[in-house]
Short mmCIF file of the C-alpha atoms (twelve columns), coordinates in Angstrom:
data_MODEL
# 
_entry.id   MODEL 
# 
loop_
_atom_site.group_PDB 
_atom_site.id 
_atom_site.type_symbol 
_atom_site.label_atom_id 
_atom_site.label_alt_id 
_atom_site.label_comp_id 
_atom_site.label_asym_id 
_atom_site.label_seq_id 
_atom_site.Cartn_x 
_atom_site.Cartn_y 
_atom_site.Cartn_z 
_atom_site.pdbx_PDB_model_num 
ATOM 1   C CA . MET A 1   -28.368 -0.593  2.508   1 
ATOM 2   C CA . THR A 2   -28.424 3.327   3.549   1 
ATOM 3   C CA . ASP A 3   -26.428 5.578   1.575   1 
ATOM 4   C CA . HIS A 4   -23.390 6.648   2.823   1 
ATOM 5   C CA . PRO A 5   -21.724 10.316  2.191   1 
ATOM 6   C CA . LEU A 6   -18.320 9.569   0.549   1 
ATOM 7   C CA . VAL A 7   -15.624 10.305  3.551   1 
ATOM 8   C CA . PRO A 8   -13.444 12.812  2.587   1 
ATOM 9   C CA . GLU A 9   -9.287  11.527  1.802   1 
ATOM 10  C CA . GLU A 10  -8.206  14.462  3.959   1 
ATOM 11  C CA . ASN A 11  -10.590 13.897  6.993   1 
ATOM 12  C CA . PRO A 12  -11.283 9.915   6.667   1 
ATOM 13  C CA . SER A 13  -12.419 9.131   10.372  1 
ATOM 14  C CA . THR A 14  -12.188 10.819  13.527  1 
ATOM 15  C CA . GLU A 15  -8.609  9.543   15.628  1 
ATOM 16  C CA . SER A 16  -10.750 7.924   18.692  1 
ATOM 17  C CA . ASP A 17  -8.738  5.929   20.592  1 
ATOM 18  C CA . GLU A 18  -11.734 4.079   22.247  1 
ATOM 19  C CA . ALA A 19  -12.212 0.114   22.189  1 
ATOM 20  C CA . ALA A 20  -12.963 -1.256  18.593  1 
ATOM 21  C CA . ALA A 21  -16.584 -2.616  18.916  1 
ATOM 22  C CA . PRO A 22  -16.993 -6.402  17.415  1 
ATOM 23  C CA . THR A 23  -16.409 -6.464  13.485  1 
ATOM 24  C CA . PRO A 24  -19.411 -6.916  11.373  1 
ATOM 25  C CA . ASN A 25  -19.802 -9.665  8.919   1 
ATOM 26  C CA . PRO A 26  -18.265 -7.877  5.819   1 
ATOM 27  C CA . LEU A 27  -20.446 -10.114 3.702   1 
ATOM 28  C CA . ASP A 28  -23.551 -9.074  4.701   1 
ATOM 29  C CA . PRO A 29  -23.762 -5.104  2.631   1 
ATOM 30  C CA . ASP A 30  -25.682 -3.998  5.793   1 
ATOM 31  C CA . ALA A 31  -22.934 -4.323  7.775   1 
ATOM 32  C CA . VAL A 32  -20.639 -2.477  5.493   1 
ATOM 33  C CA . THR A 33  -20.612 0.651   7.707   1 
ATOM 34  C CA . GLN A 34  -17.934 3.646   8.495   1 
ATOM 35  C CA . GLU A 35  -17.456 1.462   11.641  1 
ATOM 36  C CA . VAL A 36  -15.396 -0.851  9.635   1 
ATOM 37  C CA . ALA A 37  -13.107 2.048   8.317   1 
ATOM 38  C CA . ARG A 38  -13.081 3.550   12.450  1 
ATOM 39  C CA . GLN A 39  -11.535 -0.049  13.143  1 
ATOM 40  C CA . LEU A 40  -8.862  0.143   10.428  1 
ATOM 41  C CA . LEU A 41  -7.642  3.455   10.148  1 
ATOM 42  C CA . ASP A 42  -7.876  4.616   14.126  1 
ATOM 43  C CA . PRO A 43  -5.270  2.570   15.796  1 
ATOM 44  C CA . VAL A 44  -2.797  3.543   13.113  1 
ATOM 45  C CA . ASN A 45  -3.782  7.456   12.976  1 
ATOM 46  C CA . SER A 46  -3.320  7.442   16.896  1 
ATOM 47  C CA . VAL A 47  0.151   6.366   16.319  1 
ATOM 48  C CA . VAL A 48  1.272   7.946   13.007  1 
ATOM 49  C CA . ARG A 49  0.309   11.806  13.581  1 
ATOM 50  C CA . GLY A 50  -0.356  13.589  10.594  1 
ATOM 51  C CA . GLN A 51  -0.120  11.051  7.767   1 
ATOM 52  C CA . ARG A 52  -3.945  10.638  7.418   1 
ATOM 53  C CA . VAL A 53  -4.148  10.022  4.125   1 
ATOM 54  C CA . VAL A 54  -0.952  7.922   4.061   1 
ATOM 55  C CA . VAL A 55  -2.649  5.479   6.539   1 
ATOM 56  C CA . ARG A 56  -5.822  5.422   4.291   1 
ATOM 57  C CA . GLN A 57  -3.685  4.471   1.152   1 
ATOM 58  C CA . ILE A 58  -1.600  1.910   2.928   1 
ATOM 59  C CA . VAL A 59  -4.774  0.002   4.644   1 
ATOM 60  C CA . THR A 60  -6.827  0.448   0.880   1 
ATOM 61  C CA . THR A 61  -3.445  -1.324  -0.208  1 
ATOM 62  C CA . LEU A 62  -3.633  -4.218  2.385   1 
ATOM 63  C CA . LEU A 63  -7.783  -4.758  1.556   1 
ATOM 64  C CA . ALA A 64  -7.164  -4.705  -2.245  1 
ATOM 65  C CA . GLY A 65  -4.296  -7.457  -1.431  1 
ATOM 66  C CA . GLY A 66  -1.844  -5.402  -3.486  1 
ATOM 67  C CA . HIS A 67  1.809   -3.973  -2.846  1 
ATOM 68  C CA . ALA A 68  2.517   -0.225  -2.590  1 
ATOM 69  C CA . LEU A 69  5.715   1.527   -3.435  1 
ATOM 70  C CA . VAL A 70  5.766   4.230   -0.368  1 
ATOM 71  C CA . GLU A 71  7.782   7.306   -1.396  1 
ATOM 72  C CA . GLY A 72  9.208   10.238  0.883   1 
ATOM 73  C CA . VAL A 73  12.083  11.476  2.628   1 
ATOM 74  C CA . PRO A 74  13.390  9.980   6.010   1 
ATOM 75  C CA . GLY A 75  11.817  10.685  9.215   1 
ATOM 76  C CA . THR A 76  8.031   10.587  7.918   1 
ATOM 77  C CA . GLY A 77  6.615   7.954   9.526   1 
ATOM 78  C CA . LYS A 78  6.859   5.070   6.520   1 
ATOM 79  C CA . THR A 79  8.272   2.282   8.777   1 
ATOM 80  C CA . LEU A 80  5.865   3.602   11.454  1 
ATOM 81  C CA . ALA A 81  2.797   3.120   10.097  1 
ATOM 82  C CA . VAL A 82  3.341   -0.242  8.527   1 
ATOM 83  C CA . ARG A 83  4.564   -1.602  12.083  1 
ATOM 84  C CA . ALA A 84  1.467   0.379   13.618  1 
ATOM 85  C CA . LEU A 85  -0.869  -1.318  11.007  1 
ATOM 86  C CA . ALA A 86  0.856   -5.152  11.632  1 
ATOM 87  C CA . GLN A 87  0.658   -4.450  15.448  1 
ATOM 88  C CA . SER A 88  -3.295  -3.427  15.124  1 
ATOM 89  C CA . LEU A 89  -4.179  -6.365  13.111  1 
ATOM 90  C CA . GLY A 90  -2.244  -8.975  14.999  1 
ATOM 91  C CA . LEU A 91  0.138   -9.908  11.894  1 
ATOM 92  C CA . ARG A 92  3.452   -10.045 11.478  1 
ATOM 93  C CA . PHE A 93  5.961   -7.277  10.792  1 
ATOM 94  C CA . GLY A 94  9.486   -7.665  8.991   1 
ATOM 95  C CA . ARG A 95  11.759  -5.258  7.616   1 
ATOM 96  C CA . ILE A 96  15.037  -5.627  5.140   1 
ATOM 97  C CA . GLN A 97  17.269  -2.758  4.777   1 
ATOM 98  C CA . PHE A 98  18.141  -3.093  0.972   1 
ATOM 99  C CA . THR A 99  22.080  -2.721  0.107   1 
ATOM 100 C CA . PRO A 100 24.064  -2.864  -2.982  1 
ATOM 101 C CA . ASP A 101 25.302  -6.343  -1.741  1 
ATOM 102 C CA . LEU A 102 22.256  -7.666  -0.813  1 
ATOM 103 C CA . MET A 103 21.814  -11.217 -2.851  1 
ATOM 104 C CA . PRO A 104 18.361  -13.072 -3.257  1 
ATOM 105 C CA . ALA A 105 18.871  -15.463 -0.858  1 
ATOM 106 C CA . ASP A 106 19.317  -13.188 2.183   1 
ATOM 107 C CA . LEU A 107 15.525  -12.186 0.831   1 
ATOM 108 C CA . VAL A 108 14.132  -15.690 0.518   1 
ATOM 109 C CA . GLY A 109 16.065  -18.067 2.164   1 
ATOM 110 C CA . VAL A 110 18.612  -20.866 1.754   1 
ATOM 111 C CA . ASN A 111 19.280  -24.470 2.105   1 
ATOM 112 C CA . VAL A 112 22.052  -24.838 4.489   1 
ATOM 113 C CA . LEU A 113 24.350  -27.901 4.873   1 
ATOM 114 C CA . ASP A 114 24.086  -29.562 8.095   1 
ATOM 115 C CA . ARG A 115 27.269  -31.379 8.480   1 
ATOM 116 C CA . GLY A 116 26.438  -33.275 11.719  1 
ATOM 117 C CA . ARG A 117 23.421  -35.023 10.152  1 
ATOM 118 C CA . SER A 118 24.467  -34.875 6.371   1 
ATOM 119 C CA . GLU A 119 21.333  -33.096 4.918   1 
ATOM 120 C CA . PHE A 120 20.331  -29.735 3.830   1 
ATOM 121 C CA . ILE A 121 18.194  -27.859 6.327   1 
ATOM 122 C CA . TRP A 122 15.863  -25.077 5.059   1 
ATOM 123 C CA . ARG A 123 16.150  -21.955 6.857   1 
ATOM 124 C CA . GLU A 124 13.468  -19.411 5.816   1 
ATOM 125 C CA . GLY A 125 14.129  -15.472 4.976   1 
ATOM 126 C CA . PRO A 126 12.744  -12.545 5.802   1 
ATOM 127 C CA . VAL A 127 10.014  -12.651 3.108   1 
ATOM 128 C CA . PHE A 128 7.877   -15.308 5.549   1 
ATOM 129 C CA . THR A 129 6.353   -12.797 7.148   1 
ATOM 130 C CA . ASP A 130 2.926   -11.018 6.848   1 
ATOM 131 C CA . LEU A 131 3.287   -7.222  6.499   1 
ATOM 132 C CA . LEU A 132 7.266   -6.576  4.860   1 
ATOM 133 C CA . LEU A 133 9.012   -3.374  4.948   1 
ATOM 134 C CA . ALA A 134 11.443  -3.265  1.549   1 
ATOM 135 C CA . ASP A 135 13.700  0.067   2.757   1 
ATOM 136 C CA . GLU A 136 15.288  1.704   0.006   1 
ATOM 137 C CA . ILE A 137 14.132  -1.089  -2.816  1 
ATOM 138 C CA . ASN A 138 16.201  0.953   -4.890  1 
ATOM 139 C CA . ARG A 139 19.627  0.370   -3.158  1 
ATOM 140 C CA . ALA A 140 19.682  -3.156  -4.148  1 
ATOM 141 C CA . PRO A 141 20.733  -4.898  -7.521  1 
ATOM 142 C CA . ALA A 142 18.300  -5.934  -10.186 1 
ATOM 143 C CA . LYS A 143 18.529  -9.581  -9.439  1 
ATOM 144 C CA . THR A 144 17.710  -8.858  -5.686  1 
ATOM 145 C CA . GLN A 145 14.787  -6.513  -6.909  1 
ATOM 146 C CA . SER A 146 13.641  -9.303  -8.825  1 
ATOM 147 C CA . ALA A 147 13.506  -12.155 -6.585  1 
ATOM 148 C CA . LEU A 148 11.045  -9.791  -4.509  1 
ATOM 149 C CA . LEU A 149 8.908   -8.965  -6.992  1 
ATOM 150 C CA . GLU A 150 8.572   -12.739 -8.030  1 
ATOM 151 C CA . ALA A 151 7.558   -13.179 -4.197  1 
ATOM 152 C CA . MET A 152 5.042   -10.480 -4.275  1 
ATOM 153 C CA . GLU A 153 3.220   -11.717 -7.637  1 
ATOM 154 C CA . GLU A 154 3.356   -14.968 -6.831  1 
ATOM 155 C CA . ARG A 155 2.947   -15.092 -3.244  1 
ATOM 156 C CA . GLN A 156 5.675   -18.130 -3.423  1 
ATOM 157 C CA . VAL A 157 9.452   -18.533 -3.544  1 
ATOM 158 C CA . THR A 158 11.160  -21.251 -5.342  1 
ATOM 159 C CA . VAL A 159 14.566  -22.512 -3.984  1 
ATOM 160 C CA . ASP A 160 16.290  -25.694 -5.193  1 
ATOM 161 C CA . GLY A 161 13.355  -26.813 -7.451  1 
ATOM 162 C CA . SER A 162 11.209  -26.506 -4.172  1 
ATOM 163 C CA . SER A 163 8.139   -23.824 -3.657  1 
ATOM 164 C CA . ARG A 164 7.180   -22.536 -0.556  1 
ATOM 165 C CA . ARG A 165 3.976   -20.790 -0.425  1 
ATOM 166 C CA . LEU A 166 3.635   -17.015 1.864   1 
ATOM 167 C CA . SER A 167 1.021   -16.145 4.077   1 
ATOM 168 C CA . ARG A 168 -1.894  -14.784 2.493   1 
ATOM 169 C CA . ALA A 169 -1.440  -11.844 3.994   1 
ATOM 170 C CA . PHE A 170 1.922   -11.057 2.962   1 
ATOM 171 C CA . THR A 171 2.313   -7.680  1.569   1 
ATOM 172 C CA . VAL A 172 5.125   -5.457  0.595   1 
ATOM 173 C CA . PHE A 173 5.344   -1.675  1.469   1 
ATOM 174 C CA . ALA A 174 8.607   -1.082  -0.260  1 
ATOM 175 C CA . THR A 175 10.108  2.567   0.216   1 
ATOM 176 C CA . GLN A 176 12.045  5.014   -1.464  1 
ATOM 177 C CA . ASN A 177 14.063  8.128   -1.029  1 
ATOM 178 C CA . PRO A 178 13.083  10.689  -3.658  1 
ATOM 179 C CA . VAL A 179 15.877  12.880  -3.050  1 
ATOM 180 C CA . GLU A 180 18.968  10.705  -2.692  1 
ATOM 181 C CA . TYR A 181 19.702  8.541   -5.873  1 
ATOM 182 C CA . GLU A 182 23.498  8.228   -5.835  1 
ATOM 183 C CA . GLY A 183 24.283  4.647   -5.910  1 
ATOM 184 C CA . THR A 184 20.771  3.509   -6.622  1 
ATOM 185 C CA . TYR A 185 19.194  0.958   -9.414  1 
ATOM 186 C CA . PRO A 186 15.880  2.674   -10.136 1 
ATOM 187 C CA . LEU A 187 12.989  0.091   -10.869 1 
ATOM 188 C CA . PRO A 188 12.191  -0.257  -14.118 1 
ATOM 189 C CA . GLU A 189 9.096   0.369   -15.656 1 
ATOM 190 C CA . ALA A 190 7.828   -2.948  -15.837 1 
ATOM 191 C CA . GLN A 191 8.654   -3.565  -12.228 1 
ATOM 192 C CA . LEU A 192 6.842   -0.569  -11.145 1 
ATOM 193 C CA . ASP A 193 3.842   -1.434  -13.036 1 
ATOM 194 C CA . ARG A 194 3.511   -4.611  -10.210 1 
ATOM 195 C CA . PHE A 195 2.912   -2.276  -7.317  1 
ATOM 196 C CA . LEU A 196 -0.458  -1.398  -7.076  1 
ATOM 197 C CA . MET A 197 -0.122  2.031   -5.685  1 
ATOM 198 C CA . LYS A 198 2.968   4.636   -5.539  1 
ATOM 199 C CA . ILE A 199 2.018   6.407   -1.887  1 
ATOM 200 C CA . VAL A 200 3.681   9.661   -1.668  1 
ATOM 201 C CA . VAL A 201 4.644   10.725  2.000   1 
ATOM 202 C CA . ASP A 202 5.245   14.667  3.091   1 
ATOM 203 C CA . TYR A 203 5.880   16.535  5.757   1 
ATOM 204 C CA . PRO A 204 2.731   16.483  8.455   1 
ATOM 205 C CA . GLU A 205 1.622   19.696  9.753   1 
ATOM 206 C CA . GLU A 206 3.358   21.949  12.038  1 
ATOM 207 C CA . GLU A 207 0.269   21.047  14.718  1 
ATOM 208 C CA . ALA A 208 0.787   17.200  13.904  1 
ATOM 209 C CA . GLU A 209 4.790   18.000  14.429  1 
ATOM 210 C CA . GLN A 210 4.245   19.478  18.030  1 
ATOM 211 C CA . ALA A 211 1.819   16.501  19.121  1 
ATOM 212 C CA . ILE A 212 4.550   14.057  18.073  1 
ATOM 213 C CA . LEU A 213 7.384   15.780  20.486  1 
ATOM 214 C CA . GLU A 214 4.431   15.921  23.202  1 
ATOM 215 C CA . GLU A 215 4.357   11.855  22.743  1 
ATOM 216 C CA . TYR A 216 8.224   11.360  22.666  1 
ATOM 217 C CA . ALA A 217 7.775   13.507  25.664  1 
ATOM 218 C CA . ALA A 218 5.387   11.126  27.418  1 
ATOM 219 C CA . GLY A 219 7.288   8.182   26.942  1 
ATOM 220 C CA . PHE A 220 6.436   7.165   23.218  1 
ATOM 221 C CA . ARG A 221 9.246   5.169   20.994  1 
ATOM 222 C CA . SER A 222 8.806   4.488   17.531  1 
ATOM 223 C CA . SER A 223 11.161  1.644   17.719  1 
ATOM 224 C CA . ASP A 224 9.130   0.127   20.559  1 
ATOM 225 C CA . VAL A 225 6.025   -1.220  19.800  1 
ATOM 226 C CA . GLU A 226 5.341   -1.415  23.813  1 
ATOM 227 C CA . THR A 227 4.751   2.135   23.956  1 
ATOM 228 C CA . PHE A 228 2.189   2.598   21.296  1 
ATOM 229 C CA . GLY A 229 -0.373  1.981   23.759  1 
ATOM 230 C CA . MET A 230 -2.530  -0.661  21.707  1 
ATOM 231 C CA . GLY A 231 -2.516  -4.067  21.481  1 
ATOM 232 C CA . ALA A 232 -4.237  -6.135  18.030  1 
ATOM 233 C CA . ARG A 233 -7.694  -5.087  17.451  1 
ATOM 234 C CA . MET A 234 -8.584  -7.444  14.795  1 
ATOM 235 C CA . THR A 235 -7.544  -10.943 14.108  1 
ATOM 236 C CA . PRO A 236 -6.055  -12.302 10.670  1 
ATOM 237 C CA . GLU A 237 -9.432  -13.944 10.200  1 
ATOM 238 C CA . GLU A 238 -11.395 -10.988 10.563  1 
ATOM 239 C CA . LEU A 239 -8.695  -8.953  7.925   1 
ATOM 240 C CA . ALA A 240 -9.644  -11.858 5.692   1 
ATOM 241 C CA . GLY A 241 -13.385 -11.443 5.977   1 
ATOM 242 C CA . HIS A 242 -12.792 -7.558  4.883   1 
ATOM 243 C CA . ARG A 243 -10.954 -8.549  1.928   1 
ATOM 244 C CA . ALA A 244 -13.914 -10.934 1.165   1 
ATOM 245 C CA . GLY A 245 -16.210 -7.714  1.751   1 
ATOM 246 C CA . VAL A 246 -13.905 -6.165  -0.844  1 
ATOM 247 C CA . ASP A 247 -14.529 -8.389  -3.501  1 
ATOM 248 C CA . ALA A 248 -18.596 -8.149  -2.491  1 
ATOM 249 C CA . VAL A 249 -18.798 -4.378  -3.383  1 
ATOM 250 C CA . HIS A 250 -20.716 -3.891  -6.768  1 
ATOM 251 C CA . THR A 251 -19.078 -1.836  -9.624  1 
ATOM 252 C CA . ASP A 252 -21.776 -0.829  -12.239 1 
ATOM 253 C CA . GLU A 253 -20.612 -1.666  -15.718 1 
ATOM 254 C CA . ARG A 254 -20.602 2.414   -16.473 1 
ATOM 255 C CA . ILE A 255 -18.029 2.765   -13.807 1 
ATOM 256 C CA . ARG A 256 -15.885 -0.169  -15.304 1 
ATOM 257 C CA . GLY A 257 -16.385 1.499   -18.271 1 
ATOM 258 C CA . TRP A 258 -15.492 4.943   -17.387 1 
ATOM 259 C CA . ILE A 259 -11.839 2.826   -15.925 1 
ATOM 260 C CA . THR A 260 -10.987 1.882   -18.936 1 
ATOM 261 C CA . THR A 261 -11.496 5.274   -20.153 1 
ATOM 262 C CA . VAL A 262 -9.390  7.019   -17.934 1 
ATOM 263 C CA . VAL A 263 -6.610  4.556   -18.497 1 
ATOM 264 C CA . ARG A 264 -6.649  4.786   -22.316 1 
ATOM 265 C CA . ALA A 265 -6.718  8.389   -22.161 1 
ATOM 266 C CA . THR A 266 -3.481  8.201   -20.749 1 
ATOM 267 C CA . ARG A 267 -1.853  6.721   -23.503 1 
ATOM 268 C CA . GLU A 268 -3.468  9.655   -25.924 1 
ATOM 269 C CA . ASP A 269 -2.420  12.248  -23.521 1 
ATOM 270 C CA . PRO A 270 0.330   14.335  -25.463 1 
ATOM 271 C CA . MET A 271 2.205   15.091  -21.885 1 
ATOM 272 C CA . PHE A 272 2.835   11.355  -21.688 1 
ATOM 273 C CA . ALA A 273 5.417   9.424   -23.714 1 
ATOM 274 C CA . LEU A 274 3.999   6.086   -21.612 1 
ATOM 275 C CA . GLY A 275 0.645   5.703   -20.767 1 
ATOM 276 C CA . ALA A 276 -0.946  2.667   -18.514 1 
ATOM 277 C CA . SER A 277 -1.038  -0.520  -18.938 1 
ATOM 278 C CA . PRO A 278 -3.967  -2.915  -18.933 1 
ATOM 279 C CA . ARG A 279 -2.963  -3.920  -15.401 1 
ATOM 280 C CA . ALA A 280 -3.308  -0.359  -14.254 1 
ATOM 281 C CA . GLY A 281 -6.623  -0.638  -15.373 1 
ATOM 282 C CA . VAL A 282 -7.211  -3.991  -13.009 1 
ATOM 283 C CA . ALA A 283 -5.584  -1.831  -10.040 1 
ATOM 284 C CA . LEU A 284 -7.547  0.876   -10.100 1 
ATOM 285 C CA . PHE A 285 -10.611 -1.124  -10.125 1 
ATOM 286 C CA . MET A 286 -9.788  -3.313  -7.327  1 
ATOM 287 C CA . ALA A 287 -8.321  0.253   -5.649  1 
ATOM 288 C CA . ALA A 288 -11.812 1.593   -6.025  1 
ATOM 289 C CA . ARG A 289 -13.327 -1.154  -4.400  1 
ATOM 290 C CA . ALA A 290 -11.823 -0.922  -1.297  1 
ATOM 291 C CA . GLU A 291 -12.053 2.597   -1.304  1 
ATOM 292 C CA . ALA A 292 -15.683 2.280   -1.088  1 
ATOM 293 C CA . TYR A 293 -15.780 -0.351  1.369   1 
ATOM 294 C CA . LEU A 294 -13.752 2.007   3.630   1 
ATOM 295 C CA . SER A 295 -15.944 4.700   2.911   1 
ATOM 296 C CA . GLY A 296 -19.117 2.820   4.291   1 
ATOM 297 C CA . ARG A 297 -20.399 1.773   0.782   1 
ATOM 298 C CA . ASP A 298 -21.165 -1.342  -0.998  1 
ATOM 299 C CA . PHE A 299 -20.969 -0.101  -4.643  1 
ATOM 300 C CA . VAL A 300 -18.182 2.101   -6.343  1 
ATOM 301 C CA . THR A 301 -18.788 5.813   -6.922  1 
ATOM 302 C CA . PRO A 302 -16.769 7.600   -9.819  1 
ATOM 303 C CA . ASP A 303 -15.309 9.671   -6.567  1 
ATOM 304 C CA . ASP A 304 -13.621 6.512   -5.745  1 
ATOM 305 C CA . VAL A 305 -11.972 6.111   -8.959  1 
ATOM 306 C CA . LYS A 306 -10.669 9.765   -8.934  1 
ATOM 307 C CA . ARG A 307 -9.074  9.525   -5.408  1 
ATOM 308 C CA . MET A 308 -7.311  6.363   -6.503  1 
ATOM 309 C CA . ALA A 309 -6.205  7.415   -9.774  1 
ATOM 310 C CA . PHE A 310 -3.188  9.292   -8.585  1 
ATOM 311 C CA . PRO A 311 -1.729  6.744   -6.515  1 
ATOM 312 C CA . VAL A 312 -2.412  3.824   -8.708  1 
ATOM 313 C CA . LEU A 313 -1.413  5.541   -11.953 1 
ATOM 314 C CA . ARG A 314 1.216   8.248   -10.537 1 
ATOM 315 C CA . HIS A 315 4.472   5.468   -10.966 1 
ATOM 316 C CA . ARG A 316 2.605   3.730   -14.401 1 
ATOM 317 C CA . VAL A 317 3.102   6.944   -16.655 1 
ATOM 318 C CA . VAL A 318 5.769   8.555   -17.955 1 
ATOM 319 C CA . LEU A 319 6.176   12.125  -18.730 1 
ATOM 320 C CA . THR A 320 7.601   13.701  -22.098 1 
ATOM 321 C CA . PRO A 321 11.183  14.522  -21.646 1 
ATOM 322 C CA . ASP A 322 9.745   18.667  -22.665 1 
ATOM 323 C CA . ALA A 323 7.197   17.970  -20.085 1 
ATOM 324 C CA . ALA A 324 10.045  16.709  -17.406 1 
ATOM 325 C CA . VAL A 325 12.160  20.232  -18.642 1 
ATOM 326 C CA . GLU A 326 9.499   22.175  -17.644 1 
ATOM 327 C CA . GLY A 327 8.942   20.911  -14.250 1 
ATOM 328 C CA . ARG A 328 5.690   18.920  -14.516 1 
ATOM 329 C CA . GLU A 329 4.425   16.467  -12.384 1 
ATOM 330 C CA . ALA A 330 2.493   13.158  -13.276 1 
ATOM 331 C CA . ASP A 331 -0.077  13.948  -10.500 1 
ATOM 332 C CA . GLN A 332 -0.449  17.429  -12.340 1 
ATOM 333 C CA . GLU A 333 -1.030  15.871  -15.830 1 
ATOM 334 C CA . LEU A 334 -3.562  13.144  -14.269 1 
ATOM 335 C CA . ARG A 335 -5.941  15.953  -12.527 1 
ATOM 336 C CA . GLN A 336 -5.970  17.744  -15.832 1 
ATOM 337 C CA . LEU A 337 -6.913  14.676  -17.586 1 
ATOM 338 C CA . LEU A 338 -9.518  13.802  -15.121 1 
ATOM 339 C CA . GLN A 339 -11.325 17.075  -15.532 1 
ATOM 340 C CA . THR A 340 -11.213 16.726  -19.502 1 
ATOM 341 C CA . LEU A 341 -13.240 12.900  -19.116 1 
ATOM 342 C CA . GLU A 342 -16.860 13.310  -18.093 1 
ATOM 343 C CA . ALA A 343 -17.736 10.566  -15.561 1 
ATOM 344 C CA . PRO A 344 -20.815 8.483   -15.412 1 
ATOM 345 C CA . ARG A 345 -23.950 9.666   -13.220 1 
# 
């Protein structure tokens, strides 16, 4: 296979809106090309303006078979990105607004007594979907958060002793507002560790904001998928094939060793009161393979690991009180840490 250059995260693909070509067989290494990235990323980037890095990380989460915590102020396109991705892949989209009175049964479903038939009827909860947006997850009490995290981990729910499987494509994108914490229930570190990534959504550039206004003037509405101007570009079966392609990406022994080195180094860094767990190493390994696949390669490079280290590790490390008082951030310390570690050649 011809080696492809690493696609920069800031400009991973063009925003072409032309029809996607047939999906190549991802199990064939020669078929892993940047055409795959174009098919997966371009439809969403054509709807969500100015958030190319966020879109790429959302797609990477889906390909890696994980879940993501998405943090950003309201109105930056978090819901729109997930809805557009579901539309482009022909997947079901569901949204739950988390509130303090939300109960576990409101998520997973409940057996309801049918008095006319004298029997219980199962009514599915909103977790029975493909892509689920858990909006403001930190506003629900711990018991409800745990119910969702169990569904994320096991991809099944158990009610009254009966287990029911969720969709194989089931992926949770849980949002948090970084500036409003009154009346919230912050996720403890053990639950944060269940998310493959923490994706930070910032404000778009001025040019992108202007483009958003132009699209609304032309009739676009983020609440109406009919105005997105796209149908399903891929089938769920093709998505499963791409996931299999990610599993086939080769990771050299030296790269695997370096992932372990990076994770263990967070536990020795004096700026971190809590370092990353072994599960973080698995998550970094999975995310790096998905990133390599999107970059058109069937092998992982150190740059893939470096790029994924921030979204994979930023919510798994805890700064010391002194570092927090100084205004330091996890990404800043992770960047300095990676600069001190020699990557394999």
